[in-house]
C-alpha positions in Angstrom: -190.0 161.7 -15.5 -188.5 165.2 -15.3 -185.2 165.9 -16.9 -182.7 168.6 -15.9 -179.6 169.7 -17.7 -176.8 170.0 -15.2 -174.1 171.1 -17.6 -171.9 174.0 -16.3 -173.0 177.3 -17.8 -169.6 178.0 -19.3 -167.6 175.0 -20.4 -164.7 177.4 -21.2 -164.2 177.6 -17.4 -162.9 174.0 -17.4 -160.4 174.9 -20.1 -159.3 177.9 -18.1 -158.8 175.7 -15.1 -156.6 173.3 -17.0 -154.8 176.2 -18.6 -154.0 177.2 -15.0 -151.4 174.4 -14.9 -149.5 176.2 -17.7 -145.9 177.3 -17.3 -145.2 180.0 -14.6 -142.6 182.7 -15.3 -140.1 181.1 -13.0 -140.8 177.5 -13.8 -138.5 175.3 -15.9 -139.7 172.5 -18.0 -138.1 169.5 -19.5 -139.8 167.6 -22.3 -140.0 164.2 -23.7 -141.1 163.4 -27.3 -144.7 164.5 -26.8 -144.9 165.4 -23.1 -143.9 168.4 -21.0 -143.4 167.9 -17.3 -142.7 170.3 -14.5 -139.3 170.1 -12.9 -140.0 168.1 -9.7 -143.1 166.3 -11.1 -144.3 163.1 -9.5 -143.3 159.7 -10.9 -145.2 156.4 -11.1 -144.6 153.0 -12.7 -147.3 151.3 -14.7 -148.0 147.8 -13.5 -149.8 145.9 -16.2 -151.0 143.0 -14.0 -152.8 145.5 -11.7 -153.9 147.9 -14.5 -152.7 150.7 -12.2 -149.7 152.8 -11.7 -147.7 152.6 -8.4 -146.6 156.1 -7.4 -142.8 156.1 -6.6 -142.3 159.8 -6.1 -145.1 162.0 -4.8 -144.7 165.8 -5.1 -147.3 168.5 -4.6 -150.7 168.6 -2.9 -152.5 166.9 -5.7 -152.1 163.5 -3.9 -154.5 164.6 -1.1 -157.3 164.0 -3.6 -155.9 161.6 -6.1 -154.9 157.9 -5.9 -155.8 155.1 -3.5 -153.6 154.0 -0.7 -153.1 150.3 0.0 -150.5 148.9 2.4 -148.8 152.3 2.7 -148.4 152.6 -1.1 -150.2 155.0 -3.4 -151.7 153.7 -6.7 -153.6 155.6 -9.4 -156.0 154.4 -12.0 -155.5 155.0 -15.7 -157.8 158.0 -15.8 -155.9 159.6 -12.9 -152.5 158.8 -14.5 -153.5 160.2 -17.9 -155.0 163.4 -16.5 -152.0 164.2 -14.4 -149.7 163.4 -17.4 -151.7 165.7 -19.6 -151.1 168.6 -17.2 -147.5 167.8 -16.7 -147.7 166.7 -13.1 -146.9 163.0 -13.4 -144.5 160.9 -15.4 -145.7 157.3 -16.0 -142.8 154.9 -16.4 -142.9 151.7 -18.4 -140.3 149.0 -18.2 -137.5 151.5 -18.9 -138.7 154.9 -20.1 -141.6 157.3 -19.8 -144.8 156.2 -21.5 -145.9 158.9 -24.0 -149.4 160.3 -24.1 -150.1 158.1 -27.2 -149.4 155.0 -25.1 -151.7 156.2 -22.3 -154.5 157.0 -24.8 -154.1 153.5 -26.2 -154.6 152.1 -22.7 -157.9 154.0 -22.4 -158.9 152.9 -25.9 -158.3 149.2 -25.0 -161.0 149.5 -22.3 -159.2 146.8 -20.3 -158.2 149.0 -17.4 -161.6 149.8 -16.0 -162.1 153.0 -17.9 -163.3 153.9 -21.4 -162.8 157.1 -23.4 -166.3 158.4 -22.5 -165.6 157.9 -18.8 -162.3 159.7 -19.1 -163.9 162.7 -20.8 -166.2 163.0 -17.9 -163.3 162.6 -15.4 -161.2 165.3 -17.2 -164.1 167.7 -17.5 -165.0 167.5 -13.8 -161.4 167.5 -12.7 -160.8 170.7 -14.7 -163.7 172.3 -12.8 -162.0 171.5 -9.5 -164.2 168.5 -8.3 -162.7 165.7 -6.3 -163.4 162.3 -8.0 -162.9 158.7 -7.3 -164.1 155.5 -9.0 -167.5 154.7 -7.6 -167.4 152.5 -4.5 -163.6 152.3 -4.3 -162.3 153.5 -0.9 -159.3 155.8 -1.0 -157.8 154.1 2.0 -158.3 150.6 3.4 -155.8 149.0 5.8 -156.4 145.4 4.8 -157.3 145.9 1.2 -155.0 144.4 -1.5 -154.5 145.5 -5.1 -155.6 143.0 -7.8 -156.6 143.1 -11.4 -159.8 145.0 -12.3 -161.7 141.7 -12.7 -161.1 141.1 -9.0 -161.4 144.7 -7.9 -164.6 144.3 -5.9 -163.0 141.6 -3.7 -159.7 143.4 -3.1 -161.3 146.8 -2.4 -163.5 145.4 0.4 -161.1 142.9 1.8 -161.0 142.9 5.6 -164.5 144.3 6.0 -167.4 142.4 7.6 -169.1 139.7 5.6 -172.4 141.6 5.6 -170.8 144.5 3.9 -169.3 142.3 1.3 -172.7 140.6 0.6 -174.2 144.1 0.1 -171.4 144.9 -2.4 -172.0 141.5 -4.2 -175.7 142.3 -4.6 -174.9 145.7 -5.8 -172.5 144.4 -8.5 -175.1 141.8 -9.6 -177.7 144.6 -10.0 -175.2 146.6 -12.0 -174.6 143.7 -14.4 -178.4 143.3 -14.9 -179.4 146.9 -15.5 -178.3 148.9 -18.4 -177.1 151.9 -16.4 -174.0 151.9 -14.2 -172.4 154.2 -11.6 -168.9 155.3 -12.6 -167.6 158.1 -10.4 -168.2 159.4 -6.9 -168.0 163.2 -7.2 -167.2 165.6 -4.3 -167.3 169.4 -4.2 -164.0 171.2 -4.2 -162.8 171.3 -0.6 -159.4 172.5 0.7 -159.9 170.4 3.9 -160.7 167.2 2.2 -159.2 164.0 3.7 -159.1 160.6 2.1 -159.6 159.0 5.5 -162.9 160.8 6.1 -164.3 161.9 2.7 -168.0 162.0 3.7 -170.8 161.4 1.3 -170.3 162.4 -2.4 -172.1 165.4 -3.8 -173.4 163.2 -6.6 -172.6 160.0 -8.4 -171.9 160.2 -12.2 -173.6 157.4 -14.1 -173.6 156.1 -17.7 -176.4 154.4 -19.5 -174.9 153.9 -23.0 -176.1 155.6 -26.1 -179.7 155.9 -24.9 -181.4 157.4 -21.8 -181.7 155.0 -18.8 -185.0 153.3 -18.4 -187.2 154.0 -15.4 -186.3 150.6 -14.0 -182.6 151.2 -14.4 -182.9 154.5 -12.5 -184.8 152.7 -9.7 -182.2 150.0 -9.4 -179.4 152.6 -8.9 -181.5 154.7 -6.6 -182.2 151.7 -4.3 -178.4 151.1 -4.0 -177.0 154.6 -3.9 -177.9 157.2 -1.4 -176.2 160.1 -3.1 -178.0 162.0 -6.0 -177.5 160.5 -9.4 -176.3 162.4 -12.5 -176.4 160.7 -15.8 -173.7 161.7 -18.3 -174.1 162.4 -21.9 -171.2 163.2 -24.3 -171.7 164.6 -27.8 -168.8 166.0 -29.9 -166.7 166.3 -26.8 -169.3 168.3 -24.9 -170.2 166.8 -21.5 -173.7 167.2 -20.1 -175.4 165.9 -16.9 -179.0 164.9 -16.3 -181.0 163.9 -13.3 -184.5 162.3 -13.1 -187.2 162.6 -10.6 -190.8 161.3 -10.4 -193.6 163.6 -11.3 -197.3 163.2 -10.4 -199.5 163.9 -13.4 -202.7 165.7 -12.8 -205.8 163.5 -12.9 -208.1 164.6 -15.8 -211.8 165.0 -15.0 
């Protein structure tokens, strides 16, 4: 198998992108204990039962590429909520007050909300480079879909679709549970004309395989189910790298 390093040439560019959200000359900020938000930032309320935040106040163009829409409401996953909070664009409210960054980090560390720390590092890195990202296989919009807990996510996401589609999804999830590698994010190239209602095919799908490289069989399982190119993520000391694998015919020795 041939391996390629797909890491961006200059990781500092991601830092510069995120730095681009810094304070403008004419901007005013108000701060909480450990957070700084733009005046006019969006607001969302964390719903523990759903492991998601329901957006109550949407401001800015960021929502054209962030969050899922169900029954006319916008919800965001923990990785989306934390990233937007880090850059000062979203306040996440608890029962009475804003949840501090420490509280959001703890939700990631719990690994009960569909995202672990390694996944978030990949999300933040790609988001900082301008990519459009969603959880793998979760539609941005679905008229008949309902929001449930992460454990029932595969049913709620595809509610209202034909039984054949749901059967395909069930088989996909079974394969994911069997193999050691899993698809995590669908990744799209930066696109100012992007629409959630017609996103098209992702540029690639970000996958994890744990602490070791995926086996040949794991790669085959994912390739059978996913049409988009696969990129396997590796994180070391906060540095994010991406690898792809392709078959190679070895020369026959005389």
